[in-house]
C-alpha positions as CSV (number, residue, x, y, z in Angstrom):
1,M,-3.1,12.5,19.5
2,K,-0.6,15.2,18.3
3,K,0.1,15.7,14.6
4,D,3.6,14.2,14.6
5,E,2.2,11.0,16.3
6,R,-0.6,10.8,13.7
7,L,1.9,11.1,10.9
8,R,4.0,8.3,12.3
9,R,1.0,6.1,12.8
10,L,-0.1,6.8,9.2
11,A,3.3,5.9,7.8
12,E,3.3,2.7,9.9
13,N,-0.2,1.8,8.8
14,V,0.5,2.3,5.1
15,L,3.9,0.5,5.0
16,C,3.0,-2.4,7.4
17,R,-0.7,-2.9,6.6
18,S,-1.5,-1.4,3.3
19,I,1.5,-2.6,1.2
20,G,2.9,-5.2,3.7
21,L,6.5,-4.1,3.3
22,K,9.0,-6.7,4.3
23,K,12.7,-6.7,5.2
24,G,14.9,-6.7,2.2
25,E,12.3,-5.4,-0.2
26,K,12.7,-2.3,-2.3
27,V,10.0,0.4,-2.1
28,Y,9.6,3.4,-4.4
29,I,8.5,6.4,-2.3
30,E,7.4,9.4,-4.2
31,A,6.4,12.7,-2.7
32,F,4.8,15.7,-4.5
33,G,5.1,19.2,-3.0
34,V,7.1,20.9,-0.3
35,S,4.3,20.5,2.2
36,T,4.8,16.7,2.2
37,K,8.3,16.9,3.7
38,A,7.4,15.8,7.3
39,L,5.4,12.8,6.1
40,F,7.9,12.0,3.5
41,E,10.6,11.8,6.2
42,E,8.4,9.5,8.3
43,F,7.9,7.1,5.4
44,I,11.6,6.9,4.6
45,A,12.6,6.3,8.2
46,E,9.8,3.7,8.8
47,A,10.9,1.8,5.6
48,V,14.4,1.7,7.0
49,R,13.2,0.5,10.4
50,I,11.4,-2.3,8.7
51,G,14.6,-3.3,7.0
52,A,13.5,-2.4,3.4
53,V,15.4,-0.3,0.9
54,P,13.6,2.9,-0.1
55,F,14.1,4.7,-3.4
56,Y,12.9,8.2,-2.4
57,F,11.9,10.6,-5.2
58,F,10.8,14.2,-4.5
59,N,8.6,15.5,-7.2
60,D,6.4,18.5,-7.9
61,N,3.9,19.5,-10.6
62,A,6.2,22.5,-11.3
63,F,9.0,20.1,-12.2
64,I,6.6,18.1,-14.5
65,K,5.5,21.4,-16.1
66,S,9.1,22.4,-16.8
67,F,9.9,19.1,-18.4
68,A,6.7,18.2,-20.2
69,G,6.2,21.7,-21.5
70,E,9.4,21.5,-23.5
71,A,10.1,17.8,-24.1
72,S,9.6,15.9,-27.3
73,S,7.7,12.6,-27.4
74,E,11.1,10.8,-27.6
75,Q,12.4,12.6,-24.5
76,M,9.2,11.8,-22.5
77,N,9.4,8.2,-23.6
78,A,13.0,7.9,-22.5
79,Y,12.2,9.6,-19.1
80,G,9.3,7.2,-18.7
81,A,11.5,4.2,-19.5
82,M,14.0,5.3,-16.9
83,H,11.4,5.4,-14.2
84,R,9.7,2.2,-15.4
85,G,13.1,0.5,-14.9
86,I,13.3,1.7,-11.3
87,M,9.7,0.7,-10.7
88,E,10.3,-2.8,-12.1
89,Q,13.0,-3.3,-9.5
90,C,10.6,-2.4,-6.6
91,Q,8.1,-4.7,-4.9
92,A,6.1,-1.7,-3.6
93,Y,5.2,1.9,-4.2
94,V,3.9,4.8,-2.1
95,G,2.8,8.1,-3.6
96,I,2.4,11.1,-1.2
97,R,0.7,14.0,-3.0
98,G,0.6,17.4,-1.4
99,N,-0.2,19.1,-4.7
100,D,0.6,22.6,-3.4
101,D,-0.3,23.9,-6.9
102,I,-3.0,21.6,-8.3
103,F,-3.4,23.8,-11.4
104,A,0.3,23.9,-12.4
105,L,-0.3,21.5,-15.3
106,S,-3.2,23.5,-16.7
107,D,-0.6,25.7,-18.5
108,L,0.5,22.7,-20.6
109,G,-1.2,22.4,-24.0
110,D,-3.5,19.5,-24.7
111,E,-1.0,17.9,-27.0
112,Q,1.8,18.0,-24.3
113,N,-0.6,16.6,-21.7
114,K,-1.5,13.8,-24.0
115,L,2.1,13.0,-24.7
116,W,2.9,13.0,-20.9
117,S,0.0,10.6,-20.2
118,E,1.0,8.3,-23.0
119,N,4.8,8.2,-22.5
120,F,5.0,8.5,-18.7
121,G,1.6,7.7,-17.1
122,R,0.9,4.7,-19.2
123,Q,4.3,2.9,-19.0
124,V,5.3,3.8,-15.4
125,H,2.0,3.6,-13.6
126,M,-0.7,1.9,-15.7
127,E,1.5,-0.9,-17.1
128,T,4.1,-1.3,-14.3
129,R,3.2,0.1,-10.9
130,I,-0.5,-0.9,-10.8
131,P,-0.2,-4.5,-12.0
132,K,3.3,-5.4,-10.8
133,T,3.7,-3.8,-7.3
134,R,1.9,-3.5,-4.0
135,W,1.0,0.2,-4.0
136,C,-0.7,2.8,-2.0
137,V,-1.3,6.5,-2.7
138,L,-2.3,9.2,-0.2
139,R,-2.5,13.0,0.2
140,Y,-0.9,15.4,2.7
141,P,-3.2,17.8,4.7
142,N,-1.8,21.1,3.6
143,E,-3.2,24.6,3.4
144,T,-4.2,24.2,-0.3
145,M,-6.4,21.2,0.5
146,A,-7.9,23.0,3.5
147,A,-8.8,26.0,1.3
148,F,-10.5,23.9,-1.3
149,S,-12.4,22.1,1.5
150,K,-13.5,25.5,2.9
151,M,-12.1,24.6,6.3
152,S,-9.5,26.0,8.6
153,V,-6.2,24.1,8.5
154,E,-6.8,22.6,12.0
155,A,-10.4,21.5,11.1
156,F,-9.1,20.0,7.8
157,E,-6.4,18.1,9.6
158,N,-8.9,16.6,11.9
159,F,-11.1,15.7,9.0
160,Y,-8.1,14.2,7.2
161,F,-6.9,12.0,10.0
162,D,-10.5,10.8,10.9
163,A,-10.9,9.6,7.3
164,C,-7.4,8.1,7.0
165,L,-7.1,6.4,10.4
166,L,-10.5,4.8,10.7
167,D,-10.9,1.1,11.5
168,Y,-10.4,-0.3,8.1
169,A,-10.5,-3.9,9.3
170,K,-14.1,-3.2,10.6
171,M,-15.0,-1.6,7.2
172,G,-13.6,-4.6,5.3
173,R,-15.8,-7.0,7.3
174,A,-18.8,-4.9,6.6
175,M,-18.0,-4.9,2.9
176,D,-18.3,-8.7,2.5
177,A,-22.1,-8.7,2.0
178,L,-21.9,-6.0,-0.7
179,Q,-19.1,-7.8,-2.5
180,H,-21.0,-11.1,-2.5
181,L,-24.1,-9.4,-3.7
182,M,-22.3,-7.6,-6.6
183,E,-20.6,-10.8,-7.6
184,K,-24.1,-12.4,-8.1
185,T,-25.5,-9.3,-9.9
186,D,-26.0,-9.0,-13.6
187,R,-28.0,-5.8,-14.3
188,V,-27.4,-2.4,-12.5
189,K,-29.8,0.5,-12.8
190,I,-29.1,4.0,-11.4
191,I,-31.8,6.7,-11.2
192,A,-31.2,10.2,-10.1
193,P,-31.6,13.8,-11.3
194,E,-30.5,13.9,-15.0
195,T,-29.5,10.3,-14.6
196,H,-30.9,7.0,-15.9
197,L,-28.2,4.4,-16.5
198,E,-28.4,0.7,-17.1
199,F,-25.5,-1.7,-17.5
200,S,-24.2,-5.2,-16.7
201,I,-21.4,-6.2,-14.3
202,K,-21.9,-9.9,-14.8
203,G,-18.6,-11.8,-14.8
204,I,-16.4,-8.9,-13.8
205,P,-14.5,-9.4,-10.5
206,V,-15.6,-7.3,-7.5
207,L,-13.0,-5.9,-5.1
208,K,-13.1,-4.5,-1.6
209,S,-11.0,-1.4,-1.1
210,F,-10.4,-0.9,2.6
211,G,-6.9,0.7,3.1
212,S,-4.7,-1.3,0.7
213,H,-4.3,1.0,-2.3
214,N,-5.7,4.3,-1.2
215,I,-5.6,6.3,2.0
216,P,-8.3,7.4,2.7
217,D,-10.2,4.4,1.4
218,G,-13.7,3.0,1.4
219,E,-15.2,1.6,-1.8
220,V,-16.3,-1.6,-3.4
221,F,-15.5,-1.6,-7.1
222,T,-15.9,-3.5,-10.3
223,A,-16.3,-2.5,-13.9
224,P,-19.3,-2.5,-16.3
225,V,-19.3,-5.0,-19.2
226,R,-17.6,-2.7,-21.7
227,N,-20.4,-2.5,-24.3
228,S,-23.3,-2.8,-21.9
229,I,-23.9,0.8,-20.7
230,N,-26.9,2.7,-22.0
231,G,-28.5,5.9,-20.8
232,Y,-27.2,9.1,-19.4
233,V,-25.7,10.5,-16.2
234,R,-24.9,13.8,-14.5
235,F,-21.9,13.8,-12.1
236,N,-22.6,16.5,-9.5
237,T,-19.2,17.1,-8.0
238,E,-16.5,19.3,-9.4
239,T,-13.3,17.5,-10.5
240,T,-9.8,18.2,-11.7
241,Y,-7.9,16.5,-14.4
242,M,-4.5,17.5,-15.9
243,G,-4.6,20.7,-13.8
244,T,-8.0,21.9,-15.0
245,V,-11.4,22.1,-13.2
246,F,-14.5,20.5,-14.7
247,S,-18.0,20.8,-13.4
248,N,-21.4,19.1,-13.8
249,I,-20.1,16.6,-16.4
250,F,-22.9,15.0,-18.4
251,L,-22.4,11.8,-20.3
252,K,-24.7,9.9,-22.7
253,F,-24.0,6.3,-23.6
254,E,-24.9,4.0,-26.4
255,N,-23.8,0.4,-26.1
256,G,-21.0,1.3,-23.8
257,K,-19.6,4.3,-25.8
258,I,-19.8,7.9,-24.7
259,V,-21.6,9.4,-27.7
260,E,-22.2,12.8,-26.0
261,G,-20.3,14.5,-23.2
262,R,-20.1,18.0,-21.9
263,S,-18.7,19.9,-18.9
264,M,-20.1,23.2,-17.6
265,L,-16.5,24.4,-17.1
266,N,-13.7,24.0,-19.7
267,D,-15.8,22.0,-22.1
268,E,-13.2,22.3,-25.0
269,K,-10.6,20.6,-22.9
270,F,-13.1,18.0,-21.8
271,Q,-13.8,17.1,-25.4
272,N,-10.0,16.7,-26.0
273,I,-9.7,14.4,-23.0
274,L,-12.6,12.2,-24.4
275,N,-10.7,11.9,-27.6
276,I,-7.2,11.0,-26.2
277,D,-7.3,7.4,-27.4
278,D,-9.6,4.6,-28.4
279,G,-10.5,3.7,-24.7
280,S,-11.2,7.2,-23.4
281,R,-14.9,7.0,-24.5
282,Y,-15.5,3.9,-22.5
283,I,-15.8,3.2,-18.8
284,G,-13.2,1.2,-16.9
285,E,-14.7,1.2,-13.3
286,F,-17.9,1.4,-11.3
287,A,-17.8,1.7,-7.6
288,L,-19.8,2.7,-4.5
289,G,-18.3,5.1,-2.0
290,L,-18.4,4.2,1.7
291,N,-16.1,6.3,3.9
292,P,-18.3,7.7,6.8
293,Y,-16.0,10.6,7.5
294,I,-16.0,12.0,4.0
295,T,-19.3,13.8,3.6
296,Q,-18.5,16.6,1.1
297,P,-16.3,17.0,-2.0
298,I,-13.0,18.7,-1.6
299,L,-11.8,18.8,-5.3
300,D,-9.5,15.9,-4.7
301,I,-10.6,12.6,-6.2
302,L,-8.8,10.4,-3.7
303,F,-11.2,11.7,-1.1
304,D,-14.2,12.5,-3.3
305,E,-14.6,9.1,-4.8
306,K,-14.9,7.6,-1.2
307,I,-17.8,10.0,-0.1
308,G,-20.3,7.9,1.8
309,G,-23.5,7.5,-0.2
310,S,-21.9,8.3,-3.6
311,F,-21.0,6.2,-6.6
312,H,-18.3,6.9,-9.2
313,M,-17.4,5.7,-12.7
314,A,-14.0,6.0,-14.3
315,I,-13.5,7.0,-17.9
316,G,-10.7,5.0,-19.5
317,Y,-8.4,2.3,-18.2
318,S,-9.8,-0.7,-16.5
319,Y,-7.8,-2.2,-13.6
320,D,-6.4,-5.7,-14.2
321,D,-8.1,-7.0,-11.0
322,A,-11.5,-6.0,-12.4
323,F,-10.7,-5.9,-16.1
324,N,-13.5,-5.4,-18.7
325,G,-11.2,-5.2,-21.7
326,N,-10.8,-1.4,-21.9
327,K,-7.4,0.1,-22.2
328,S,-6.5,3.8,-22.2
329,S,-3.8,6.2,-21.1
330,I,-6.2,7.8,-18.7
331,H,-8.3,6.7,-15.7
332,W,-10.5,9.5,-14.5
333,D,-13.1,9.0,-11.7
334,L,-16.3,11.0,-11.9
335,V,-18.5,11.2,-8.8
336,Q,-22.2,11.5,-8.2
337,M,-23.4,12.2,-4.6
338,Q,-26.8,10.7,-3.9
339,D,-27.8,12.0,-0.5
340,E,-31.0,14.0,-0.2
341,K,-29.1,17.3,-0.1
342,H,-27.7,16.6,-3.6
343,G,-31.0,15.4,-5.1
344,G,-31.0,11.8,-3.9
345,G,-31.0,8.7,-6.1
346,E,-31.6,5.0,-6.3
347,I,-29.4,2.1,-7.2
348,W,-31.0,-1.2,-8.2
349,F,-29.3,-4.6,-8.7
350,D,-31.3,-7.1,-10.8
351,D,-34.6,-5.1,-10.1
352,V,-34.0,-5.0,-6.3
353,L,-33.5,-1.6,-4.7
354,I,-30.3,-1.7,-2.7
355,R,-29.6,1.9,-1.9
356,R,-31.9,5.0,-1.8
357,N,-30.6,8.6,-1.2
358,G,-27.2,7.3,-0.2
359,R,-28.4,4.8,2.4
360,F,-28.4,1.0,2.0
361,V,-31.9,-0.4,2.5
362,L,-31.2,-4.1,2.5
363,P,-30.8,-5.5,6.1
364,E,-27.6,-7.3,5.1
365,L,-26.0,-4.1,3.9
366,E,-27.0,-1.7,6.7
367,A,-23.7,-2.2,8.4
368,L,-22.2,0.0,5.6
369,N,-24.4,3.0,6.5
370,S,-22.2,5.8,7.9
371,E,-23.3,5.7,11.5
372,N,-22.4,2.0,11.7
373,L,-18.8,2.5,10.3
374,R,-17.7,5.3,12.6
């Protein structure tokens, strides 16, 4: 299948299946970066073919940097309120992120980044888009992403479309057993190098994510009971946040709160993020990654959190669908790979081993192992 055909199929899948766009509805389509132009055009045209009304907004981290680097809190709040008003008129949202310069926002000071998160991210996305629209976010396979993946552009495009166009209906059926098991689970224990965590997920809803909100997709998620986490964890994949790279993040918990945290890279900025608000030292999500085509981190969380055989936890905001009471202006997913190459690991539910070294060991969960999802 040629690239243009794959782009059109991707646009159709997202608009028709992921967000279920209908005739007469309004959809907010946002694209980041010049490289997204071809896919952006496909989404606009497909929305019109469906009979919907698209609000199309071309954005870029360079634009955000120019605005947020100079704006006051009042200006940011007014800008956020304007976009919130548009979002409130829409039934659906699609975000296409090319991120041609993923480090553009690293030049902003910590205070400006904090103001941007509080005045724009919170009111437009956390409080409006996520709870009030049908939404989906995705990436575009550009040269920057290929470089961070250490692949040629052609190889990365094949990797990208394999991960994005897999049979999500098949994956969703295979997730049922894990969802039901997690719904019955109280205590979770995770053991891995520099990791020994124990917490409860009792009473928190469990959601399957198989192509509705993220493309690529592949996770089953919930949230820890807010004050239940004790122990420590080392996340072994590099990650970016607010345009800065962090590495080998270590967290120690006491009764749900992060009482110690450090990053091998840019630790000073990491400490500032932990102290953004009252909720940024608590966890808002726990999830298992399941995408069989994503086998390595590429410094993009939309992909990395879906790595087959991984788990991730998010500092900050807890989604309304799996709400544990934690609110924050941030939601930052941190990933630990548990395959043998990365040191292995075990996940236990109520004293029953369910996954070892990234592979499910219970018969009812074996359909989720990578070779069975391809």
